[in-house]
N, C-alpha and C positions, 0 to 999 in steps of 0.2 A: 245501814241501809241503804240498797241500790233503790235507784229512782225507776218507778214505774215507768213502763214504756209507751207513747199513746199509740190506741190504734183507732183510726178513723175509716167508719165504712161508709159506702158510698148506701145512700137510701131516696127510694123513690115516694115515699108517699111514709104515713103513719104506722102504716101495718111495718112496713119493713124499719124505720126507725124502732117500733116496741120490739121487734126480735135484734136485730144490733144491740141496744142496751141492755136486753134480756143475756145475752151470748157474752158481754164485757166488755162492745167498744165504749169508748170514750170522748168521741166526738163524730158524729155526721159529716158527710158531703152530699146535702141537698140537692138533688139535677131533678129535670125531666130529660128524657131520651137519652138513657143508656148509648143506644146504636150512634148515635152520634159523638159519643164520649163527653154527653151530659150539659145540658142546655138550661136556661133557667126555669125554674118550677114557678107555680104561680102564687101569689100570697094568699091563697087559701089553704093552699098546699102548707107551706109554711106555716102558719096561722095553725094547722090538725098536727103537724108534727112538734109544734114547739108547746102545743097542747098536750101530748101522749108521751112526753117525753122528756127527763130533766137534765141531760149532757148537751154539751155546746153542739150549735148545730151550723156550720158554715154552708152559705148559700151560694150556688153559684152564677155569677153572672158572664153568661156567654150567649146568644141570639143563634149562630148557628153552627154548623161542624166546621174544622178548618179554628185557624188561631187571626182571621180577622176580623178588628172591631166591627165593622158592619155600620150601622147604626147609631153612635155615641149616646146622643141626647136619647132615644128609646131606653138603653141599656141604664141613663142615669136613672131615668123615668121609672125604669124596672128597683132598680137600687131604694128610690125614696118609697117608691111603695112598700117595699117588705121591707124598711127602715119601720115604716108605719106600725105595721104589723108584729117588730118586735126584735127583727134581725139585729144581730150583733155585730156577726162575723160574715167575710165575704169569700169568694175565690174568682179570680180573674185574668188575666194578662193576654196580652194580643204583640202580633210583629206586623211588623210593615212586607212590603215584597218585597225584600232584601233578607227576612231575618232578623234585621233589626227589631231592638225592643220599638212599638208603637209609642211613644213614650206623651204624644197628644191623648190618646186614646186611655192609655192608663192614668196618669194624670187626673185625666175629668173623673173617671172613678172613681181615684183615691177620694179626690175632693168630696164625690158624690157620698162616702161612707167613711166621711172625717171623722175620727172618733171610736171608730172600729178596725180590729183586727182583720188582716186579710193574710190569703194564701197566693202566691203567683205558682199557677198551674203547671200544667205540661209543655204548654208554649215553650219553655227555655231549651225543651228538648230537640227543637225543630230548629232554634239557632243560629242563625249564623257564627256567634260568637257567644258561647256562652261565658266565659270569664269578665267578655266586654259587657255582654247584659245587666250582670251582678254588678259593675262598677258603676252603670247609669242610672238603674233601677235605686244603688245604696240611697239609704236616708229616705226615700217617701213614705211619709205618717200613716202607721199602720201594718205596712209589710212588716211582716215576723215570721214567713213560710215560703219556702219553695218545696211544691211537688214536681218529685223527678225521679226517672228509670234511671237519668244518666247517657239513656239513648233513646232516640224515638225505638228502636226494636226492642228495648224493655230492659230489662233489671240485669239480667243477662248477661246480656251484651255492655251494658253501662253500670258493671259492678265496679271497674279499674275507675271512671269518670267518678261514682259517687265515694269510693273508698280516699281519692286524691280530696275530695271536695269538702268531706268529715274532719282529712288533716287540715284544711285549711280553716275550715272552722275553728277547731281546736285552737290553731297558733293565732287564732283574732285578727287575721287577715279582712282587711276593709271590702267591704260587699259579700265579705262568707257570715255574718250576725245572723241572718234570717234561720231558722231552724232547717233541716234538711226531715222531709216527710219523702219516704220511699215508697212508692207505686207504680204499676203498669206493668203486667207480667210476673210480680213480687209472686214469689212460690216459697212455701214452709223453709224449703230447704237453702234459701237464700238468708235467712235470719241467723246462725252461727256467725258470719263472718263480718257482715253488715253489725249485728250488737257486738260481737268484741273490737270494732274499731269506732266503737260508743255512737254507731246511730240507733237513734233512741223513740223515733216516728215513724210509725209505718200505714201505710192507707192500703185498702182491700176494696175490690169490688166485685169483680166474677167469683173469686176466691168465695166469698159469704154468699156467693150461690152457685154450689155444686151442681143444682140440676139442671142449667143454663142462664144462660143472661137474662129472660123473660122469666125466669122464677124470682120470689119472693124470697130477701133474705132468707136464711136459715139460722137459727141461734145457737145451733151444735156446730157449725161450722166457724163460727166468730167464738165461740168458747174455746176449740180447738187452737185457735190463732192466739185468744189471751192467755193460754195453758202455752202454746210451744214459748210467746213472750217471757213469759214468767220460769221457762225451765222445767214445767211440770209435762210429768210424761202422760202421752195422750193416745 
C-alpha cells in the first residue's frame, strides 16, 4: 500500500484551518502576515485554530521578514506563550550575515521548544552552502523537516537540487535524515517528477488561495491537490 503523501497548507486563522482540513490537508503551517512570508501568530490565534481542527499545526517563530533572527529572547518568549496554549510543533530557521546558519539563534529556539518537532524553513534556500548548513544542524533535537524549494527562485529552478537531496536522503547520508517538505512556487505540474523520486511531503500557500494571497483558503483548491497527490483525476 502506497504511503499517503503529506500535504501542509498555510493558515492564517481558524477559518483557513477549517477550510484546509475540509479539503484534505494533513497539517497546517500557522503564520501571520503572508506578505512577509509568514510571521509568528498570536497565542490567541493558535488557540482558536487548535480548537477548530484535529490535524497537526506547526507554528511559525519569526519576528520579521528576512532570515535574520532579531531578538532571540523575544522569539523564545513567543515560543513559551504558544506552548502554554498547547503548541507542540514549530517552524523556524535563521541565517547570519554570511549566509551560514545562525547557530546561536537556532539552538536557543530548539531549546525553547525542547520536546517538540520542528521544521527548518526556507532560510535553507538563501544559505551560502546548503550542504554545509545541513551538516551544521545535524543532530539538533526536534529537527525533522526542511521546507525548501531548492532555490530562492522557487521549485522550477530548484528541482535538480531537490531531486539530488532526495537521493542523498534515500542513501542515508548524514545530515539528510530530516524529511524534505517541498514548497515555494510549487505547482501541480511538479508533482509527478517529485513523487517519482520519492518526495512525499508538499507545502502550499498561494496555491490554496486561487483568488489571491489575501483571499481565504479554498477547500476545493486543497482538495484538487489532495487528489493529485493520490493520482485521482481532477
